[in-house]
N, C-alpha and C positions, 0 to 999 in steps of 0.2 A: 443433559440439556443445559444451555446457559441460564443464568439466574434471571435474565431479562430477554425480551425479544431482540434478536440480532438479524439484520438483513445483511447478507454477505455479498460483496461485489468484487469480483476478481477480473483480471485481464492484463494484457501486455502493456508495455510502455506506450504512452500517447494514444491509448484507445479512447480516452475521454472518460474513463471510469471515475476519476477524482471529481470532475465537474458534475457528473451525474449523481454521484454519491452525496456530494455536498448539498446540492439543491434538493435531492430527495429527502435528506435529513431535515432540512428547513421546512419542507412541506408537511412532513409527518410530526415535527416537533421532537425528533430523536437527536441523540448526540452523534455528531459526525466524527469518525476516526479514520485518519489517513495513516495506515500502518507503514506505508512507504517512507513517511517522514521519520518514523522511529529508526528505520535502517539508515536513512540519510543522516540523522543526528549521530548515530554511532559511527558512520563513515566520516563525518566532519570531525568528530572527536579523535578518531584514529589518525586522520591526516594531520591534526594539530600536533601530534606527537612525532611527526616526521616519518612515520612508518609507511612502507610501500604496501598498498592494498593487495598486491599479488603475493605477498609473503604471508601465507595462512597462519603459520606458527606465530609470527610476530603479531598479527591481528588478534589471534586468540588470546595471547598473553596481555595485550593492551586492553582488549575489550573486557577482560575480567575485572578491571578496576574502573570501568566507565559505567555510570548509572544514568539511564535515560528516564526522565520523569515525564508524565503526560497530564499536566493540569488542564482543566476544562475552562475555556473562556468563550462566552457568547455562543454556547451550543456546540463547540467543537474542541477537540483536544489540541493542545499545543505540544511542543517538545522542548525539553530543557536539559542542559548538561551542567551539572554542578551549580544549579540555580539560575543559569543564564538561558532565557528563552531565545531559541534560535530563530532568526528571521528567514523569510523566503529567499533572500539573497544568500544566506549561509547554506541553506538546504539545497538550493538549486544551482550552485556554482558548477562550472564545468569540471573541476577536479572531483567534486562529489558525484556528479553525473557519471563520470568515467569509473569511479571506484565503488559505487554502491552495490552493484551486482557481485563484485569480488568479495566485499565484506559480508554481504548477505549469504554467501554460499558457505560460510564457516559454521559448522553445526552448532557449536556452543553459543554463537551469536543468535542463531535462529531459535534455539530452545529457550533461551532466556527471554527474548522478546515475545515469543509466542505465549509464554506464561504471563508476561505483562499484559498482553492483549486480551487473554481470556479473563484476567482479573477486572478489566474495564467493564465487563457486563454487569458488575455490581453497581455501576453508576446509574443504570437505567437502560431503556431501549436504545439500541445503537444501529447506525448504518456504518459498517466497517468495510473498508476497501483495501485491497492489496493484491498479492499474487498467490496466496495459499490460504485465504480466509475460509472459503467453503470446503476446501479439501483437507486442511490440517487444523486450523485454529478452531472453527466451529462447524465440523462436518455434519453434526446432527441437526443444524438449523434447517427448517423446512423452506426458508426463504433465501434461495441462493441464485445469484445471477453472474453471468460471465459476459463482460462487455468487450467486443472485439472490433477490429477494423483492419483494413488491408495494410500491408507493410508500407506501400507507397503513400497512403494517406497519413499514416502515423509518422513517417519520416518527414513529410511536408509540414505536419503540425509542429514537430520538434524544431525544424528549421525556422518556421515562422515565429517561434518563441525565442529564437536567438541562440539555441543550444546546438552544439556540434557533436554530441554523442551519437553513435550509430544504433538505431533501433534493432537492426538485424543482429548485431553483436550482443546487445542487451537480451534479446529474445533467446539467443543461443545459450548464454550463460544462465539465464533464469530457468530455461526449460530442461537443461541437462545437468544441473547441480544434483548431487546425490541426496541432499536433505531438502524436503519440501519443494520439489520442482514446480514450475508453473504448469498447471494442467487445467482442463475444464472439469470442475468438481462434479461428482456423480449427482445427478438430479438437478443440476443448475439449468436455468433458462438462459440460452445464448442469444444475445442481441448484437446484430451487426451494425456498428455505429459508423461505418465508412461514409455514409451519405445522409445520415439523419441530422437534423438540427439538434441543438442541446435540449430544447423543449421537447422535441420529438422523442429523443432517447429517454428523458425522464418519464415522459408519458408512457413509453413502452414498458418501463418497469412498473409504474403505478397500475397499469392495466392488468398486470399479472399478479398483483398482490391480492390476497383474499379480502373480502369486504370486512370492515370493522363494525363492531356492534354499535 
């Protein structure tokens, strides 16, 4: 079991899991962890070296020398590379969007970042979201959720955010990778967020949490 309470929230790209997890953490007073940003930070750093994310061997070699730190600011983890806190623009650029699933499929990248994610439980209660949190990072957590939405709704959300990456291709890469594929974790509560408001989705999670003392 993790050293602190961990609520795990998994789901595909643009399902709304990040927004739900962030607000849920604020409501509960937990630390919010976006593990996707850790993989995005690694992808950003790999791209800075000029490496093609499709080249798994080159990614593996480059990643071995890249350290991703996760300092906590105002109740949520940030990501930094060599002491530089990466901005939302760094993490969500189109090159990073296109490359993150490719970098994340490299087993050595995943094993290292999974270890980093598990260590964050020492900081206190967490709401941690990603694509393998309930299935791989904290499978023993009793508080597991999977936020889903239709491909059409998710594609429309990405387009509205100004991004050009294809959610269907992201889904294919994330669901078929050999290491820690995107799956619905055993025992997770599935919430279809296709037509819920953000408040409605957050409340759907809150309603399924056990009462606190």
